[in-house]
C-alpha positions as CSV (number, residue, x, y, z in Angstrom):
1,X,220.3,117.6,117.8
2,X,218.8,118.3,114.3
3,X,215.9,115.8,115.2
4,X,215.1,117.9,118.3
5,X,214.9,121.2,116.2
6,X,212.7,119.5,113.7
7,X,210.4,118.2,116.4
8,X,210.3,121.8,117.9
9,X,209.5,123.2,114.6
10,X,206.7,120.7,114.0
11,X,205.1,121.2,117.4
12,X,205.3,125.1,116.7
13,X,203.6,124.9,113.2
14,X,201.1,122.2,113.8
15,X,198.7,124.1,116.1
16,X,198.8,127.1,113.6
17,X,197.5,124.8,110.9
18,X,194.9,123.2,113.0
19,X,193.6,126.9,113.9
20,X,192.7,127.1,110.2
21,X,190.5,123.9,110.1
22,X,186.8,124.5,110.4
23,X,183.7,122.4,110.4
24,X,181.5,123.7,107.7
25,X,177.9,123.2,107.7
26,X,175.6,123.3,104.5
27,X,172.1,124.7,104.4
28,X,171.0,120.9,104.2
29,X,172.9,120.2,107.5
30,X,175.9,118.1,106.1
31,X,179.0,118.6,107.9
32,X,182.7,118.8,106.4
33,X,185.9,119.5,108.5
34,X,188.3,121.0,106.1
35,X,190.6,124.1,105.5
36,X,190.1,126.8,103.0
37,X,192.7,126.8,100.4
38,X,191.3,128.9,97.7
39,X,188.4,131.2,96.8
40,X,187.0,132.3,93.4
41,X,183.6,134.1,93.2
42,X,181.2,131.6,94.6
43,X,183.5,128.7,94.6
44,X,185.3,127.7,97.6
45,X,188.3,125.0,97.6
46,X,188.3,123.1,101.0
47,X,190.9,120.6,101.9
48,X,189.1,117.8,103.7
49,X,190.8,117.0,107.1
50,X,190.1,113.0,106.9
51,X,192.0,112.4,103.6
52,X,193.5,115.6,102.4
53,X,191.4,115.6,99.4
54,X,190.3,119.2,97.7
55,X,186.7,119.7,97.2
56,X,185.2,122.5,95.6
57,X,181.7,123.8,96.7
58,X,179.4,127.0,96.2
59,X,179.3,129.3,98.8
60,X,175.7,129.5,98.5
61,X,175.4,125.9,99.8
62,X,176.9,127.0,103.3
63,X,175.3,128.3,106.3
64,X,175.5,132.1,107.1
65,X,178.4,131.9,109.5
66,X,180.2,129.9,107.0
67,X,179.9,132.6,104.4
68,X,181.0,135.1,106.9
69,X,184.2,133.1,107.8
70,X,184.9,132.6,104.0
71,X,184.6,136.5,103.6
72,X,187.0,137.0,106.3
73,X,189.3,134.6,105.0
74,X,189.2,136.2,101.6
75,X,190.0,139.6,103.1
76,X,193.2,138.4,104.9
77,X,194.5,136.5,101.9
78,X,193.7,139.0,99.2
79,X,197.2,140.6,99.3
80,X,198.8,137.1,99.3
81,X,197.3,136.3,95.9
82,X,196.0,133.1,97.0
83,X,192.2,133.6,96.4
84,X,192.0,131.9,93.0
85,X,190.4,128.6,93.0
86,X,191.6,125.7,90.9
87,X,189.8,124.8,87.7
88,X,188.0,121.8,88.7
89,X,184.3,122.2,90.5
90,X,181.4,120.2,91.3
91,X,182.6,117.9,94.0
92,X,180.2,118.0,97.0
93,X,180.6,117.4,100.4
94,X,179.8,113.9,102.0
95,X,176.1,113.7,102.9
96,X,174.8,113.4,106.4
97,X,171.8,111.6,106.9
98,X,168.3,113.6,106.9
99,X,165.1,112.6,108.1
100,X,162.8,113.1,105.3
101,X,159.6,111.2,104.4
102,X,157.2,111.2,101.8
103,X,153.6,110.0,101.3
104,X,152.7,109.6,97.7
105,X,149.1,109.7,96.7
106,X,148.4,108.9,93.2
107,X,145.3,110.2,91.4
108,X,143.2,108.9,88.4
109,X,140.3,109.8,86.5
110,X,138.5,108.2,83.9
111,X,137.8,110.4,80.9
112,X,136.5,107.6,78.5
113,X,133.0,106.7,77.5
114,X,132.0,103.7,79.9
115,X,130.6,101.9,76.8
116,X,133.9,102.1,74.7
117,X,137.1,99.8,74.6
118,X,138.9,103.3,73.9
119,X,139.8,104.6,77.4
120,X,141.4,108.0,78.5
121,X,142.8,108.4,82.0
122,X,144.4,111.5,83.4
123,X,147.1,110.9,86.2
124,X,148.8,113.1,88.6
125,X,151.0,112.4,91.6
126,X,150.9,114.2,95.1
127,X,154.2,114.0,96.9
128,X,153.6,114.9,100.7
129,X,157.2,115.6,102.0
130,X,158.0,115.9,105.6
131,X,160.9,117.3,107.3
132,X,161.2,115.3,110.3
133,X,164.3,116.9,111.8
134,X,163.6,118.9,114.9
135,X,165.9,121.8,114.3
136,X,167.6,121.5,110.8
137,X,165.6,123.5,108.1
138,X,165.8,121.7,104.5
139,X,166.7,124.7,102.1
140,X,167.6,125.2,98.6
141,X,167.0,121.6,98.0
142,X,165.7,120.1,94.6
143,X,163.1,117.5,93.7
144,X,162.8,115.6,90.6
145,X,159.8,113.8,89.6
146,X,159.4,111.4,86.4
147,X,156.2,109.9,85.5
148,X,156.3,106.8,83.4
149,X,154.3,104.9,80.8
150,X,154.4,101.5,78.8
151,X,153.0,100.4,75.7
152,X,149.9,98.3,75.8
153,X,151.2,96.5,72.6
154,X,154.6,95.7,74.4
155,X,154.0,95.6,78.1
156,X,157.4,94.1,78.8
157,X,159.2,96.2,76.4
158,X,160.6,99.8,76.8
159,X,159.4,102.5,79.2
160,X,158.3,105.9,78.3
161,X,159.2,108.8,80.4
162,X,156.1,110.9,80.1
163,X,157.2,114.0,81.8
164,X,160.1,115.2,83.9
165,X,159.6,118.0,86.7
166,X,162.0,119.7,88.8
167,X,160.9,121.9,91.7
168,X,162.4,123.5,94.8
169,X,162.1,122.0,98.3
170,X,162.2,124.4,101.3
171,X,160.7,122.8,104.5
172,X,161.0,124.2,108.2
173,X,161.6,121.6,110.9
174,X,158.7,119.4,111.6
175,X,156.8,120.9,108.6
176,X,155.4,119.8,105.3
177,X,155.1,120.7,101.7
178,X,153.2,119.3,98.9
179,X,154.2,119.0,95.2
180,X,151.7,117.8,92.7
181,X,152.6,116.9,89.2
182,X,151.1,118.4,86.2
183,X,148.4,115.9,84.8
184,X,149.2,113.5,81.8
185,X,146.5,111.9,79.8
186,X,146.9,108.5,78.3
187,X,144.7,106.8,76.0
188,X,144.4,103.1,75.1
189,X,142.4,100.3,74.0
190,X,141.1,97.6,76.4
191,X,140.1,95.3,73.6
192,X,142.6,92.2,74.1
193,X,142.3,91.4,70.4
194,X,143.3,94.9,69.3
195,X,145.9,96.3,72.0
196,X,147.2,99.9,71.3
197,X,147.9,103.0,73.2
198,X,149.9,103.8,76.5
199,X,149.2,102.9,80.2
200,X,150.7,104.3,83.4
201,X,153.7,102.7,84.7
202,X,154.6,104.6,87.9
203,X,156.9,107.3,88.9
204,X,160.3,108.1,90.4
205,X,160.9,110.9,93.1
206,X,164.8,112.1,93.8
207,X,165.3,114.7,96.6
208,X,168.8,116.3,96.5
209,X,170.2,118.8,98.9
210,X,171.9,122.3,97.8
211,X,175.0,120.5,97.4
212,X,173.8,117.8,95.1
213,X,173.7,115.1,97.7
214,X,170.7,112.6,97.2
215,X,168.5,112.6,100.5
216,X,165.6,110.6,99.4
217,X,164.6,108.4,96.4
218,X,161.3,106.3,96.1
219,X,159.7,104.9,93.1
220,X,156.6,102.6,92.2
221,X,157.6,100.0,91.0
222,X,160.1,99.9,93.9
223,X,163.0,98.4,91.5
224,X,163.2,101.9,89.6
225,X,164.6,103.5,92.5
226,X,167.9,101.8,92.0
227,X,168.6,103.6,88.9
228,X,169.2,107.1,90.4
229,X,172.2,107.8,88.3
230,X,170.4,107.0,84.9
231,X,167.3,109.0,85.9
232,X,169.3,112.2,86.8
233,X,171.1,112.0,83.4
234,X,167.7,112.2,81.5
235,X,167.6,115.7,80.1
236,X,164.5,115.5,78.1
237,X,160.8,114.2,78.1
238,X,158.9,112.6,76.8
239,X,161.5,110.0,75.6
240,X,162.0,106.3,75.4
241,X,164.3,104.4,77.8
242,X,164.9,100.7,78.4
243,X,164.0,98.8,81.8
244,X,167.5,100.1,83.0
245,X,166.6,103.8,82.3
246,X,169.1,103.9,79.3
247,X,168.1,106.3,76.7
248,X,166.8,104.9,73.5
249,X,167.1,107.6,71.1
250,X,166.2,105.8,68.0
251,X,162.9,104.7,69.4
252,X,159.9,106.5,68.6
253,X,157.7,107.9,71.4
254,X,154.0,107.1,70.7
255,X,153.0,110.9,71.1
256,X,149.5,110.0,69.6
257,X,148.3,108.4,72.7
258,X,149.7,111.0,75.1
259,X,148.6,114.5,76.1
260,X,149.1,117.1,78.6
């Protein structure tokens, strides 16, 4: 008899719990089935249905309908004192594949005298980003582009992060945007008997959605793309890194051969 009463109670409560579950949609189109457990300012605590893990996301990364739902939930729970969010933040929702493509066009101009061993080249990169989704906007995303150089005297040595640029990415469906990096000028010697200076090594481009999920990575050389985590941790440029993009704080950047 006791078992029957417990079963009846479970069947009565279960639909009420499910009614609070919602599929939240980020501005980048990622989906998360979860239940609100707390709200504090812009931060919303969501208990994910798949594994009951609590995630904390920013309301600004969610669609308009979700923001309105959160506001209604907050009004209903204000009197119960359950709107305070836990202290941990920064865990993002799982990313959903986004159809984003990029055509990268490097540009190089020779600024050195043609009859001299000393050469000066100016480099820029044009990133032509295309949102190939039929109906999903890409809003409040962020792009990170780094340009790389290497020492002529040590071509197999450490790399130089010449510049680091962050930019906004907002693209409507079936539309494009272009970001062009600031020009950087590198000087070096063409004399094999007296090598000096800095030559271009390539670039890395990383696109993340508003929740911080990586949507697109590309690089030249291609192998640089696998060091996304290390590249995202770089906080300043110019700087020296090894071939695994680990910072070399004691290595001196050859600034005499670099100008902007």
